[in-house]
Backbone bond lengths (Angstrom), bond angles and torsions (degrees), N, CA, C in turn:
res aa  C-N    CA-C-N  psi(-1)  N-CA   C-N-CA  omega(-1)  CA-C   N-CA-C  phi
1 Q - - - 1.440 - - 1.527 111.40 -
2 V 1.278 116.53 154.54 1.426 124.14 178.90 1.502 108.95 -128.41
3 Q 1.310 116.19 131.23 1.486 121.65 176.29 1.483 107.79 -116.06
4 L 1.339 113.09 136.04 1.463 120.29 179.94 1.558 105.98 -126.19
5 V 1.347 115.25 126.44 1.459 117.87 -177.89 1.542 108.15 -127.18
6 E 1.296 113.53 120.31 1.464 121.10 -176.44 1.519 109.84 -92.29
7 S 1.320 115.71 152.98 1.485 122.10 174.04 1.516 109.33 -152.97
8 G 1.321 117.18 164.98 1.418 121.87 175.27 1.504 114.64 103.71
9 G 1.305 119.83 -2.28 1.417 121.60 178.19 1.585 109.61 -72.66
10 G 1.360 112.84 169.55 1.418 116.24 178.97 1.521 111.13 161.33
11 L 1.313 115.70 -165.96 1.447 123.07 -179.38 1.491 109.80 -100.45
12 V 1.332 118.47 131.91 1.483 124.23 -178.05 1.496 107.84 -143.83
13 Q 1.330 115.56 147.63 1.482 119.66 176.26 1.546 109.61 -78.16
14 A 1.289 115.16 155.17 1.436 122.41 175.04 1.517 109.99 -54.07
15 G 1.308 117.67 137.16 1.398 122.73 -177.74 1.593 114.10 90.87
16 G 1.295 112.82 -10.06 1.478 118.29 179.63 1.505 114.21 -84.64
17 S 1.336 114.73 -173.00 1.406 121.49 -176.64 1.532 111.66 -131.99
18 L 1.294 116.18 152.26 1.482 120.61 169.87 1.527 106.91 -143.78
19 R 1.346 113.35 156.62 1.453 118.68 178.47 1.547 105.76 -125.78
20 L 1.300 114.49 117.30 1.465 120.10 175.02 1.515 111.73 -91.63
21 S 1.312 114.69 146.22 1.429 121.06 177.83 1.518 110.03 -125.98
22 C 1.314 115.93 152.58 1.477 120.66 175.42 1.525 107.21 -141.61
23 A 1.297 114.05 123.22 1.474 121.99 176.10 1.501 111.64 -100.34
24 A 1.284 117.08 125.03 1.459 120.69 178.82 1.501 112.57 -101.23
25 S 1.290 118.17 146.77 1.440 120.77 178.19 1.557 106.71 -154.10
26 G 1.351 115.74 171.04 1.426 119.70 176.79 1.519 111.46 123.36
27 R 1.278 113.77 151.45 1.494 119.48 -172.78 1.544 111.51 -63.12
28 T 1.325 115.67 -30.72 1.478 117.38 -177.39 1.471 115.22 -97.22
29 F 1.363 118.07 0.67 1.437 119.05 -179.45 1.528 110.20 -69.78
30 S 1.302 114.84 139.37 1.462 120.90 177.54 1.492 111.58 -128.29
31 N 1.260 118.04 140.25 1.496 120.48 175.40 1.519 110.95 -68.35
32 Y 1.333 118.50 -8.64 1.437 120.34 174.87 1.537 113.12 -80.36
33 Y 1.335 115.43 -7.84 1.473 119.79 177.02 1.471 111.88 -67.83
34 A 1.314 117.89 140.61 1.453 122.39 165.00 1.509 105.47 -67.68
35 M 1.343 115.94 150.02 1.445 120.30 177.02 1.542 108.67 -134.06
36 G 1.300 114.81 150.63 1.455 115.52 -177.21 1.528 113.86 -157.76
37 W 1.295 111.94 -174.75 1.454 121.59 -179.77 1.510 111.14 -132.31
38 F 1.296 114.86 138.59 1.515 123.57 170.18 1.482 108.16 -124.53
39 R 1.314 117.88 167.83 1.467 121.80 174.50 1.492 108.12 -145.85
40 Q 1.365 113.62 154.62 1.449 122.11 175.18 1.495 108.64 -133.78
41 A 1.279 115.08 115.29 1.435 121.41 175.39 1.528 112.75 -83.55
42 P 1.268 120.86 155.11 1.481 123.11 179.19 1.532 109.92 -51.47
43 G 1.338 115.24 128.17 1.429 121.52 176.30 1.529 116.95 71.81
44 K 1.343 114.93 9.62 1.456 119.68 178.16 1.491 112.41 -123.95
45 E 1.347 116.25 163.95 1.404 120.73 176.84 1.573 112.70 -74.79
46 R 1.302 114.39 154.71 1.463 118.26 177.55 1.566 108.54 -64.68
47 E 1.316 115.17 140.89 1.500 119.77 -176.71 1.472 111.29 -133.39
48 F 1.324 114.96 151.91 1.460 122.34 177.47 1.524 111.69 -68.32
49 V 1.308 115.56 140.66 1.477 120.90 176.84 1.529 110.47 -115.05
50 A 1.339 117.58 -55.42 1.413 121.08 -174.40 1.531 109.89 -162.46
51 V 1.326 114.32 156.51 1.487 119.54 175.67 1.519 108.21 -146.29
52 I 1.319 118.10 149.45 1.425 125.43 179.47 1.541 109.39 -133.41
53 N 1.279 116.66 139.94 1.426 120.15 176.73 1.509 113.09 -78.18
54 W 1.332 118.27 177.86 1.502 119.67 -171.65 1.537 111.26 -65.39
55 S 1.292 118.47 -30.67 1.456 117.83 -175.97 1.553 110.74 -90.80
56 G 1.265 116.46 -14.27 1.469 119.52 -172.79 1.514 115.12 86.01
57 G 1.342 115.25 1.70 1.421 119.91 -177.65 1.557 116.25 -83.65
58 T 1.321 113.43 -11.16 1.453 117.31 -178.49 1.543 106.64 -131.71
59 T 1.340 115.64 131.13 1.446 120.30 179.79 1.575 107.26 -139.58
60 Y 1.298 115.79 150.91 1.428 124.05 173.68 1.562 108.07 -131.30
61 Y 1.339 114.54 144.05 1.441 117.86 179.01 1.536 109.61 -132.13
62 A 1.274 116.01 152.51 1.442 121.54 169.42 1.546 105.40 -70.64
63 D 1.357 113.54 148.39 1.461 119.14 -176.71 1.502 108.83 -62.12
64 S 1.285 119.01 -32.54 1.494 121.19 -175.74 1.527 112.73 -66.91
65 V 1.341 118.41 -20.29 1.440 119.59 -179.60 1.523 116.77 -115.95
66 K 1.354 116.36 -1.61 1.438 119.49 179.93 1.538 109.77 -59.10
67 G 1.344 112.56 137.28 1.441 116.97 179.99 1.520 115.61 86.16
68 R 1.296 115.96 -16.59 1.485 122.02 -179.03 1.548 111.07 -112.74
69 F 1.327 117.17 -39.58 1.442 121.00 -178.24 1.527 111.93 -106.12
70 T 1.307 115.76 147.62 1.476 121.03 176.47 1.506 111.25 -133.92
71 I 1.345 115.74 125.26 1.452 120.69 178.23 1.517 108.67 -96.47
72 S 1.265 117.82 143.85 1.456 123.55 177.97 1.491 110.91 -150.16
73 R 1.310 119.50 167.89 1.470 119.26 179.25 1.502 107.83 -146.80
74 D 1.330 114.14 159.88 1.451 122.77 175.92 1.511 106.15 -132.30
75 N 1.299 116.62 102.02 1.518 118.87 -173.81 1.555 109.56 -69.82
76 A 1.282 119.36 -27.25 1.463 119.95 179.86 1.478 110.21 -65.89
77 K 1.363 117.71 -23.92 1.422 121.93 179.03 1.493 115.21 -107.92
78 N 1.363 115.15 3.66 1.458 122.63 -178.12 1.569 106.67 52.24
79 A 1.299 117.55 50.41 1.398 121.34 -174.27 1.564 113.48 -134.81
80 V 1.326 114.86 148.65 1.433 119.33 176.00 1.573 104.84 -128.77
81 Y 1.360 114.73 150.93 1.444 120.18 -174.93 1.520 111.31 -128.15
82 L 1.265 117.44 157.53 1.465 121.05 172.05 1.549 107.82 -135.77
83 Q 1.308 117.69 105.69 1.449 122.90 176.07 1.510 106.90 -86.95
84 M 1.355 114.44 120.04 1.468 119.80 -175.58 1.519 107.67 -115.58
85 N 1.305 115.53 118.37 1.480 119.74 179.46 1.520 110.24 -118.61
86 S 1.360 116.79 165.19 1.474 120.71 -179.15 1.510 112.08 47.48
87 L 1.305 115.95 49.45 1.452 119.77 -179.08 1.516 111.73 -69.21
88 T 1.311 114.05 145.65 1.442 122.85 175.31 1.542 111.60 -122.42
89 P 1.266 117.87 164.35 1.478 119.79 176.85 1.534 111.12 -54.88
90 E 1.280 118.91 -30.79 1.458 122.16 179.13 1.514 113.09 -66.45
91 D 1.287 117.82 -13.03 1.458 123.42 179.59 1.594 109.82 -86.58
92 T 1.341 115.47 -5.59 1.422 118.17 178.52 1.504 113.89 -64.38
93 A 1.309 118.28 124.40 1.483 122.61 -173.38 1.544 108.65 -179.10
94 V 1.288 112.39 167.90 1.466 118.95 166.68 1.512 105.67 -87.24
95 Y 1.311 116.06 129.26 1.457 120.57 -179.76 1.511 110.77 -105.44
96 Y 1.325 116.85 132.04 1.450 126.46 -172.75 1.504 109.59 -114.38
97 C 1.334 116.23 129.72 1.439 122.99 168.09 1.523 108.46 -79.06
98 A 1.312 115.98 148.51 1.442 120.99 178.55 1.549 110.46 -144.40
99 A 1.303 116.11 156.13 1.483 120.67 -179.41 1.542 110.97 -150.13
100 G 1.308 112.78 158.92 1.430 119.40 -177.63 1.535 111.40 88.98
101 G 1.300 118.24 178.14 1.426 120.82 179.48 1.538 110.45 77.95
102 Q 1.308 114.93 -173.40 1.470 123.36 -177.51 1.520 110.15 -100.34
103 P 1.328 115.41 138.09 1.468 118.46 174.53 1.481 115.73 -74.51
104 R 1.303 117.84 95.87 1.436 120.70 -177.30 1.505 108.20 -146.89
105 S 1.300 120.68 169.24 1.433 123.28 -179.68 1.513 112.14 -61.54
106 E 1.314 118.07 -32.68 1.464 122.23 177.23 1.569 106.42 -99.28
107 Y 1.306 115.58 68.68 1.460 120.81 -168.92 1.516 108.50 -78.24
108 Q 1.331 115.14 131.75 1.453 122.43 178.74 1.509 108.39 -126.49
109 P 1.318 118.13 92.77 1.467 122.24 -176.15 1.529 112.16 -75.22
110 V 1.294 113.02 168.91 1.501 118.34 177.34 1.533 110.44 -103.34
111 Y 1.278 116.76 -37.14 1.468 122.63 -175.29 1.565 110.73 -113.31
112 W 1.340 113.76 147.70 1.477 120.38 -176.64 1.554 108.77 -134.15
113 G 1.343 110.13 144.96 1.453 115.39 169.37 1.501 113.04 -88.42
114 Q 1.284 117.40 -176.24 1.480 120.43 -176.88 1.536 112.57 -90.43
115 G 1.323 115.87 -14.33 1.478 115.03 173.45 1.510 110.88 103.58
116 T 1.346 113.32 149.35 1.458 122.24 170.98 1.485 108.38 -135.34
117 K 1.339 115.09 137.72 1.481 119.58 -171.19 1.549 109.94 -89.68
118 V 1.332 111.64 135.41 1.442 119.15 178.63 1.584 105.50 -123.14
119 T 1.365 113.04 124.06 1.444 117.04 179.37 1.551 107.53 -122.03
120 V 1.332 117.11 125.86 1.435 121.71 179.63 1.519 107.34 -113.34
121 S 1.343 115.60 119.19 1.464 120.62 -177.76 1.540 109.38 -94.98
122 S 1.298 116.03 147.24 1.469 122.94 -178.53 1.483 111.44 -86.69
């Protein structure tokens, strides 16, 4: 089993920044897993945000966050991060950490976290 626990969500004003963290654990977790982030805004379907391969050398981003969000990972800590800058109210959503699967633009992970809420006020 793999457990993914997100943290770092909260309330921020438009134009501000937040850094989300996700800690992975479990007997079957491997640092060779791709890891990523999705989000689900109120009344909308969950959507892909970003993914990173095991080494950190390959990343993909949704067009809506390119240039504003940066995904990174620390394999020594079994963690993945999402630095979010220049936030807008449209970024308001529950953000989910994900792991497993292949690191590609159409990322389909195997494991999911419970989510952390991000609210951006105008």
